[in-house]
N, C-alpha and C positions, 0 to 999 in steps of 0.2 A: 592603611586600613585600620579603623579603630579597634582597640583591644576587644570590645564587646563582640564585634563581628568575627574576629579571629576565634574567640572562645566558642561562639555559636557554630562556626564552620567545623571546628574540631569535634564538637558534640555531634553535629549532623553526619560527619563522615563515619563515625562509629555506630550510628543508628542501624539497627537491624530491620529487615523487612518484617512487617507484621500484618496479620489478617484478623479481623474481628470474627470471633467464633460465637460470641453471645453478648448482647447488650440490651439492657432493659431496666425497667423501674420496679419490677415485681419479682422478688425472690423470697425464699423463706428464711433469709438471713436477718435475724434481729440484731446481731452484733457486727460491727465493722470487722472486716478481715481482708487479708492479702493472701493470695493463693498462688502456689507454683505446682503445676501438674506435669509429670514427666512420663506417665504411662496411661494407656487406655483404661486400665482398671481403676486408677486414681480418678480419671475424668468421669467415669460412670458413677463412682461413689459420690463425688462432689456434685455432679448434675442431679442426682437423686436427692441428696442432702439439701440442696438449694432450690429444688423444684424448677430447674431450668427447662426451657422449651426445646433447646437444641435445634434451632432453625438452620444453622449452617452445618456444613460437612465437618466431621471430626478429622483433625489433621493426622498425618502419618507420624506416629510417635517415635518411629525409628529416626526420623529426621528433625522432628519438631517437638516443642513443648508448649504449654499454655501458662500464661501469667494472667492473674485477674485481681480486681479490686472490688469489694463490696462495701458500701457505705453503712450498712445496717439500717435499722428502721428510721424513717423520717415521717413527720406528722402530716405532711401535705404533699400534693403533686408539686412539680417544679424543681425538684432536686435531680441531679444527674452526676455521673462520673464518666470520665474519658481517659483512657491511657493514651498519652500523647506520643511517647516514644519508649523504646527499649534499646539501650545502648550497651556496648561492651565497656568494661572497666578492667583494670589490672587483675582484680580478684574475682570477677564474675560479671553480672549484669546489673544495670540500674533501670528500673521502670518508673518513668515520670508520669504522673497522672494529675488531673485537675477535677476538683469538685465544683459543681455549679449549684448555687442556691437561688431561690426565687427572690425577686425584688421585695423589699419590705411592704410596699403598697400594692402588691399583686393580689388579684382576686384568684383564689386557688381552690381546687377541689379538696374537700376535707376527707382525704383517704390516706391511709398509711402506705408508704412506698418503701422500697428497699433497693435502690439502684445498684447496678453492677456493670462491669465491662470486663470481658475476657478476650485476650488476643493470642493467636498462635505465632510463635517466633522460632527461628532455628535453635535446635537443642544446644544446651550448654550445661556442663556438669557443675559449674561454680555456683556460688551464692547469688541470690537475687535480692537486691535492695530496692525498696519502694520509696519514692521521693515525691512528696506533694508539691505541685507547682502553685505558686501564689498568683 
């Protein structure tokens, strides 16, 4: 088996189950930010701060936590962010995410967007490191 496949398998086996709690293009976050939420009170505060719609059920914070990525303001439609995986590491968790940009020749709505993605994962007390996938 090629080394690349072995590495991918090791990462995959450490991946935690995750459920999307919120994903969209319109938040009130002008600045890029990465968020770790471990309590219901923190989630209420962040939700209000970012003007989230909260379309999904709030997870049980005794068992779960939320990690999220906000890209900040973007000048047009066509931008998005997706958390690809959250995996265990020796000192905590790593959340891998991907930013999608519109094609250079795309015809886009001229509207300011601020994409975000929040997922619920099993609770961990360690640090969460965010890693952008290329």
